[in-house]
C-alpha positions as CSV (number, residue, x, y, z in Angstrom):
1,M,6.9,-220.6,-55.4
2,T,8.7,-217.5,-56.9
3,S,8.6,-218.9,-60.4
4,L,4.9,-219.4,-60.1
5,Q,4.3,-216.0,-58.7
6,E,6.4,-214.6,-61.7
7,S,4.3,-216.6,-64.1
8,G,1.4,-214.2,-64.2
9,R,-1.1,-216.7,-63.3
10,L,-3.2,-217.4,-60.2
11,V,-2.5,-221.0,-59.2
12,A,-5.3,-222.6,-57.0
13,T,-5.2,-226.0,-55.3
14,Y,-8.6,-227.7,-54.6
15,R,-9.0,-230.7,-52.4
16,L,-11.7,-232.9,-54.0
17,Q,-13.5,-235.6,-52.0
18,C,-14.1,-238.2,-54.8
19,P,-13.3,-242.0,-55.3
20,T,-11.2,-242.2,-58.5
21,Y,-8.7,-240.2,-60.7
22,E,-11.2,-240.2,-63.4
23,V,-13.8,-238.5,-61.4
24,A,-11.2,-236.0,-60.0
25,A,-10.2,-235.2,-63.6
26,E,-13.9,-234.6,-64.7
27,I,-14.4,-232.4,-61.5
28,S,-11.3,-230.5,-62.3
29,R,-12.2,-229.7,-65.8
30,A,-15.7,-228.6,-64.6
31,I,-14.1,-226.2,-62.0
32,A,-11.7,-224.7,-64.8
33,R,-14.7,-224.0,-66.9
34,E,-17.2,-222.8,-64.2
35,Q,-14.6,-220.4,-62.7
36,T,-13.9,-218.7,-66.1
37,L,-15.9,-218.9,-69.3
38,E,-18.9,-220.6,-67.6
39,V,-20.4,-221.7,-70.9
40,P,-20.2,-225.1,-72.7
41,R,-17.4,-225.9,-75.0
42,G,-18.0,-224.4,-78.5
43,V,-19.9,-221.4,-77.5
44,V,-16.9,-219.2,-77.7
45,A,-14.1,-219.0,-80.2
46,D,-11.2,-221.5,-79.7
47,E,-8.7,-218.7,-79.5
48,L,-10.8,-217.0,-76.6
49,E,-11.1,-220.4,-74.8
50,A,-7.5,-221.2,-75.2
51,R,-6.7,-217.8,-73.6
52,L,-9.3,-217.6,-70.7
53,L,-10.1,-221.2,-69.8
54,G,-8.7,-222.3,-66.5
55,Q,-5.8,-224.7,-66.9
56,V,-5.8,-228.0,-64.9
57,D,-2.0,-228.3,-64.1
58,D,-1.9,-231.4,-61.8
59,I,-4.1,-233.9,-60.0
60,S,-2.5,-235.8,-57.2
61,G,-3.9,-238.6,-55.0
62,L,-3.8,-238.2,-51.3
63,P,-2.8,-240.9,-48.8
64,E,-6.1,-240.4,-46.8
65,G,-8.2,-240.5,-49.9
66,G,-9.4,-238.0,-52.3
67,F,-7.3,-235.7,-54.6
68,D,-5.7,-232.3,-54.8
69,A,-6.2,-230.5,-58.2
70,T,-4.1,-227.6,-59.3
71,I,-5.7,-225.2,-61.7
72,S,-4.2,-222.0,-62.9
73,Y,-6.0,-218.8,-64.1
74,A,-4.8,-216.1,-66.4
75,L,-4.2,-212.6,-65.0
76,E,-6.7,-211.4,-67.7
77,V,-9.3,-213.4,-65.9
78,T,-8.5,-212.6,-62.3
79,G,-7.4,-209.0,-62.5
80,T,-5.7,-207.5,-59.4
81,D,-8.9,-206.8,-57.2
82,L,-9.1,-208.9,-54.1
83,L,-12.7,-209.8,-54.6
84,Q,-12.3,-210.9,-58.2
85,V,-9.3,-212.9,-57.3
86,V,-11.4,-214.7,-54.6
87,N,-14.4,-215.0,-57.0
88,V,-12.2,-216.8,-59.7
89,A,-10.5,-219.1,-57.1
90,Y,-13.7,-220.0,-55.2
91,G,-16.9,-218.4,-56.7
92,N,-19.4,-220.8,-58.1
93,V,-17.4,-223.7,-57.2
94,S,-18.1,-222.9,-53.6
95,L,-21.6,-224.3,-54.2
96,M,-20.3,-227.7,-55.0
97,N,-20.1,-230.6,-52.6
98,G,-16.7,-232.1,-51.7
99,V,-14.5,-229.2,-53.1
100,R,-12.4,-227.1,-50.8
101,L,-9.9,-224.4,-51.7
102,V,-6.6,-225.2,-49.8
103,D,-4.0,-223.0,-51.4
104,L,-3.3,-220.2,-53.5
105,I,-0.1,-219.0,-55.2
106,L,-0.8,-215.2,-56.2
107,P,1.1,-213.6,-59.1
108,A,3.2,-210.7,-58.2
109,E,0.9,-208.2,-60.0
110,V,-1.9,-209.2,-57.4
111,L,0.4,-209.1,-54.4
112,D,1.6,-205.7,-55.3
113,A,-1.9,-204.3,-55.8
114,L,-3.2,-205.4,-52.3
115,P,-2.5,-203.3,-49.1
116,G,-1.4,-206.1,-46.6
117,P,-0.9,-205.1,-43.0
118,R,-0.2,-201.4,-42.4
119,Y,1.7,-202.0,-39.2
120,G,2.3,-205.8,-39.2
121,L,4.0,-207.6,-36.2
122,G,7.0,-205.4,-36.0
123,G,4.9,-202.2,-36.2
124,L,2.6,-203.4,-33.4
125,R,5.5,-204.0,-31.2
126,E,6.7,-200.5,-31.6
127,M,3.3,-199.2,-31.2
128,V,2.8,-200.8,-27.8
129,G,6.5,-200.5,-26.6
130,A,7.1,-204.3,-26.6
131,E,10.8,-204.4,-26.7
132,G,13.0,-207.3,-27.5
133,G,10.8,-209.3,-29.7
134,R,8.7,-210.5,-27.0
135,P,5.2,-212.1,-27.4
136,L,2.2,-209.8,-27.2
137,I,-0.9,-210.1,-24.8
138,S,-4.5,-209.0,-25.8
139,V,-7.5,-209.2,-23.8
140,A,-11.3,-208.7,-24.5
141,I,-13.8,-206.5,-22.6
142,K,-17.1,-208.3,-22.2
143,P,-19.8,-209.4,-21.9
144,M,-22.7,-207.6,-23.6
145,G,-25.1,-206.1,-21.1
146,R,-22.3,-204.2,-19.2
147,T,-22.4,-200.5,-19.2
148,C,-20.1,-198.2,-20.6
149,E,-18.5,-197.4,-17.2
150,E,-18.4,-201.0,-16.3
151,L,-16.5,-202.0,-19.5
152,A,-14.2,-198.7,-18.9
153,D,-13.4,-199.9,-15.3
154,L,-12.5,-203.3,-16.7
155,A,-10.2,-201.8,-19.3
156,T,-8.5,-199.8,-16.6
157,T,-7.7,-203.0,-14.7
158,F,-6.2,-204.6,-17.8
159,V,-4.1,-201.6,-18.6
160,R,-2.8,-201.5,-15.0
161,A,-1.8,-205.1,-15.4
162,G,0.3,-204.3,-18.3
163,V,-1.5,-205.9,-21.3
164,D,-0.6,-204.7,-24.9
165,A,-3.9,-204.6,-26.4
166,I,-7.7,-204.5,-25.4
167,K,-10.4,-205.3,-27.9
168,D,-14.1,-205.2,-27.7
169,D,-15.7,-208.5,-27.6
170,H,-17.1,-209.3,-31.1
171,G,-20.6,-209.2,-29.6
172,L,-20.2,-205.8,-28.4
173,V,-21.5,-203.6,-31.2
174,D,-24.2,-201.0,-30.5
175,Q,-26.4,-202.5,-27.8
176,S,-28.4,-200.1,-25.4
177,P,-26.4,-200.7,-22.4
178,A,-23.1,-199.5,-24.2
179,P,-23.8,-197.8,-27.4
180,F,-21.0,-197.5,-29.8
181,L,-20.0,-193.9,-29.7
182,D,-20.5,-193.6,-25.8
183,R,-18.6,-196.9,-25.4
184,V,-15.7,-196.1,-27.3
185,S,-15.4,-192.8,-25.7
186,A,-15.5,-194.0,-22.2
187,V,-13.2,-197.1,-22.9
188,G,-10.8,-194.9,-24.9
189,A,-10.5,-192.3,-22.2
190,A,-10.0,-195.0,-19.5
191,V,-7.3,-196.6,-21.5
192,A,-5.6,-193.2,-22.0
193,E,-5.7,-192.3,-18.3
194,A,-4.5,-195.6,-17.2
195,N,-1.7,-195.4,-19.7
196,A,-0.7,-192.1,-18.3
197,E,-0.9,-193.4,-14.7
198,T,1.4,-196.4,-15.4
199,G,3.6,-195.1,-18.4
200,G,2.1,-198.0,-20.5
201,R,1.1,-197.9,-24.1
202,T,-1.9,-200.3,-24.1
203,A,-3.7,-200.0,-27.4
204,Y,-7.6,-200.1,-27.7
205,F,-9.3,-201.9,-30.6
206,P,-13.1,-200.9,-30.7
207,N,-15.3,-203.2,-32.7
208,V,-16.4,-201.2,-35.8
209,T,-18.5,-204.1,-37.3
210,G,-21.9,-202.9,-38.3
211,P,-23.7,-201.1,-41.1
212,V,-21.4,-200.1,-43.9
213,D,-23.2,-196.6,-44.1
214,R,-22.1,-195.8,-40.6
215,L,-18.6,-197.0,-40.9
216,G,-17.0,-193.6,-41.8
217,E,-18.7,-192.1,-38.8
218,R,-17.4,-194.8,-36.5
219,L,-13.9,-194.7,-37.8
220,D,-13.9,-191.0,-37.6
221,H,-14.8,-191.3,-33.9
222,V,-12.3,-193.9,-33.2
223,V,-9.6,-191.6,-34.5
224,A,-10.9,-188.6,-32.5
225,V,-10.8,-190.5,-29.3
226,G,-7.2,-191.4,-30.0
227,C,-7.5,-195.3,-30.5
228,A,-4.8,-197.0,-32.2
229,G,-6.8,-199.6,-34.3
230,V,-10.2,-201.2,-34.8
231,M,-11.6,-204.6,-34.9
232,V,-13.4,-205.9,-38.0
233,C,-15.2,-209.1,-38.6
234,P,-14.4,-209.4,-42.2
235,S,-16.6,-212.5,-43.0
236,L,-19.7,-210.3,-41.8
237,M,-18.7,-207.0,-43.4
238,G,-16.6,-208.3,-46.3
239,L,-13.1,-208.5,-47.1
240,D,-13.1,-205.5,-49.2
241,V,-14.4,-203.3,-46.4
242,M,-11.2,-204.3,-44.4
243,R,-9.1,-203.5,-47.3
244,S,-10.7,-200.1,-47.7
245,I,-9.8,-199.3,-43.9
246,A,-6.3,-200.6,-44.6
247,S,-5.8,-198.6,-47.6
248,G,-7.6,-195.5,-46.2
249,P,-6.2,-192.3,-44.8
250,R,-6.8,-193.1,-41.1
251,P,-3.7,-194.6,-39.5
252,L,-5.4,-197.6,-37.8
253,A,-4.2,-200.9,-37.0
254,I,-6.7,-203.7,-37.9
255,M,-7.5,-206.8,-35.8
256,A,-9.5,-209.3,-37.8
257,H,-12.1,-211.5,-35.9
258,P,-13.1,-214.9,-37.6
259,T,-16.8,-214.9,-36.6
260,H,-19.1,-216.0,-39.5
261,S,-16.2,-217.4,-41.5
262,Q,-17.9,-220.8,-41.6
263,V,-14.7,-222.8,-41.8
264,G,-13.4,-225.7,-39.8
265,P,-10.5,-227.9,-40.0
266,D,-12.5,-231.1,-41.0
267,R,-14.9,-229.8,-43.5
268,G,-14.9,-231.0,-47.2
269,E,-16.0,-227.7,-48.4
270,G,-15.1,-223.9,-48.0
271,I,-11.8,-222.3,-47.8
272,A,-9.2,-223.9,-45.6
273,P,-8.7,-221.8,-42.3
274,D,-5.1,-221.2,-42.8
275,L,-5.6,-220.0,-46.3
276,L,-8.5,-217.7,-45.2
277,Y,-7.0,-216.3,-42.1
278,G,-3.3,-216.5,-42.9
279,T,-3.4,-215.3,-46.6
280,L,-6.7,-213.6,-47.4
281,Y,-7.2,-211.7,-44.2
282,R,-3.6,-210.7,-44.2
283,L,-3.6,-209.4,-47.8
284,A,-6.8,-207.5,-47.1
285,G,-5.0,-205.5,-44.2
286,A,-5.1,-207.5,-41.2
287,D,-2.4,-206.6,-38.8
288,I,-3.8,-209.1,-36.3
289,V,-5.7,-212.1,-36.9
290,V,-7.9,-213.8,-34.3
291,Y,-8.6,-217.6,-34.7
292,V,-9.8,-220.2,-32.2
293,N,-6.9,-222.1,-30.3
294,A,-6.5,-225.7,-29.9
295,G,-7.8,-227.0,-26.6
296,G,-10.8,-224.7,-26.4
297,R,-14.5,-225.1,-27.0
298,F,-14.1,-225.4,-30.7
299,S,-11.5,-228.2,-30.6
300,W,-9.3,-227.3,-33.4
301,P,-6.3,-229.5,-33.8
302,V,-3.0,-227.7,-32.9
303,E,-1.5,-228.6,-36.3
304,Q,-4.3,-226.4,-37.9
305,C,-3.3,-223.5,-35.6
306,E,0.3,-223.8,-36.4
307,A,-0.5,-223.8,-40.1
308,I,-2.4,-220.4,-39.7
309,N,0.6,-219.2,-37.7
310,A,3.0,-220.1,-40.4
311,R,1.0,-218.4,-43.2
312,L,0.7,-215.1,-41.2
313,R,4.5,-215.1,-40.8
314,A,5.5,-216.3,-44.2
315,P,7.0,-214.2,-46.8
316,L,4.2,-212.9,-49.1
317,G,5.6,-210.4,-51.7
318,R,6.4,-207.0,-50.2
319,H,3.9,-207.6,-47.3
320,R,4.6,-207.4,-43.7
321,S,4.0,-210.4,-41.5
322,A,0.9,-210.3,-39.3
323,A,0.3,-211.3,-35.7
324,P,-1.5,-214.6,-35.1
325,A,-3.9,-214.2,-32.0
326,P,-5.0,-217.5,-30.8
327,A,-8.0,-217.2,-28.5
328,G,-10.2,-219.6,-26.6
329,G,-8.7,-222.4,-24.6
330,V,-6.0,-220.2,-23.0
331,D,-5.9,-218.9,-19.5
332,D,-3.1,-217.7,-17.3
333,A,-2.1,-221.1,-16.1
334,D,-1.2,-222.5,-19.5
335,A,-0.1,-219.2,-21.3
336,G,3.5,-220.0,-21.1
337,A,3.1,-223.3,-22.6
338,W,1.1,-222.0,-25.6
339,L,3.9,-219.3,-26.1
340,E,6.6,-221.9,-26.0
341,R,4.8,-224.0,-28.5
342,Y,3.8,-221.0,-30.9
343,G,6.9,-218.9,-30.4
344,P,7.4,-215.2,-29.6
345,D,5.9,-213.9,-32.8
346,T,2.4,-214.4,-31.2
347,M,-0.3,-212.2,-29.6
348,L,-2.2,-214.4,-27.1
349,L,-5.8,-213.3,-26.7
350,I,-7.7,-214.1,-23.6
351,G,-11.3,-213.2,-22.6
352,G,-13.7,-215.0,-20.5
353,S,-11.2,-217.1,-18.5
354,L,-9.9,-213.8,-16.9
355,L,-13.3,-212.5,-15.9
356,A,-14.0,-215.9,-14.1
357,Q,-11.0,-215.4,-11.8
358,D,-11.4,-214.0,-8.3
359,D,-8.6,-211.6,-8.9
360,P,-8.6,-210.5,-12.6
361,L,-5.8,-208.1,-12.0
362,G,-3.5,-210.7,-10.6
363,A,-4.5,-213.3,-13.3
364,T,-3.7,-210.6,-16.1
365,R,-0.4,-209.8,-14.5
366,R,0.6,-213.5,-14.6
367,L,-0.2,-213.5,-18.4
368,V,2.0,-210.4,-18.9
369,E,4.9,-212.2,-16.9
370,A,4.3,-215.3,-19.1
371,A,5.0,-213.1,-22.1
372,L,8.1,-211.6,-20.7
373,A,9.3,-215.1,-19.8
374,A,8.9,-216.1,-23.4
375,T,11.0,-213.2,-24.8
376,P,14.0,-214.5,-26.8
377,S,17.0,-214.7,-24.3
378,P,19.3,-212.2,-26.0
379,A,16.7,-209.6,-25.5
380,R,16.2,-210.4,-21.8
381,S,20.0,-210.1,-21.0
């Protein structure tokens, strides 16, 4: 991988749903042209075509059927801007049937130009006082329809239970029962007061997803209230909005939520979930990436979840690792089993199942105990 990163070319792998090698080769040549020159052969000079046309490097058959095609693109085509990189790798080709982007190897010039996580997993642990490399626990305040006071009371309960992070539900935006500015003020004050009471360092991540022309106002309010981070839905607002927050002057950690990302493990088109969440979200500045866990209502295979985890933790140029946050299909009873499977470099995110408990405080404390039990043994000694 290092030699490819040093080659100065963006290397993309596409999974093609087609019957024969000949068809795969034809599709690959079409992708290479569509994603670069986008004109028929002969329209531009041979020298320009040789320099800029995507290069089909490999086509390999898959045991389950179909083919993986590896196509590389010159840095002159991609530049180092994240949106142009994504546009070259999966722009017009996203309109084709049976073509999925499954891997990217980014040249060093691109990796160096992108912010990546401001804090990363290690910085998050330091932020919330999670000693010894233990897993992190995050919870969501919900549902929509609750007032600011009710959401603040719920946040107080969670802080007293000892969670590391509290996030707004992604459906909490600026509805009349809990308008954004009022909600952030109320919940932020409740978290600060409960932290002072317990000696904890729980971080609150308000959902700033919304109109871009109000983003600056919302971010300023979040900072003024004293919040440590924000939650963003990058597939709604755009990857570059998240990148701008990560690169900006406000020292906020970012939690990325997957709503509207339109990916699934069994689809023949789109961007593979582990690539979108584990590489692109991370490069755009996400410190924490939420994804749907196996066993929940979305029924993702555990192997897909582990692939996301692996990308979020893997070496990626100069960038810090980000925290995987599997959500859905997790409750206090099985939290320990999931942490054993995914390892301590994980932030479990639990929402609705806690609210269904007769004793939310007790259930949340059991979650925290599960995280402590999953701490690497040298740190517990």
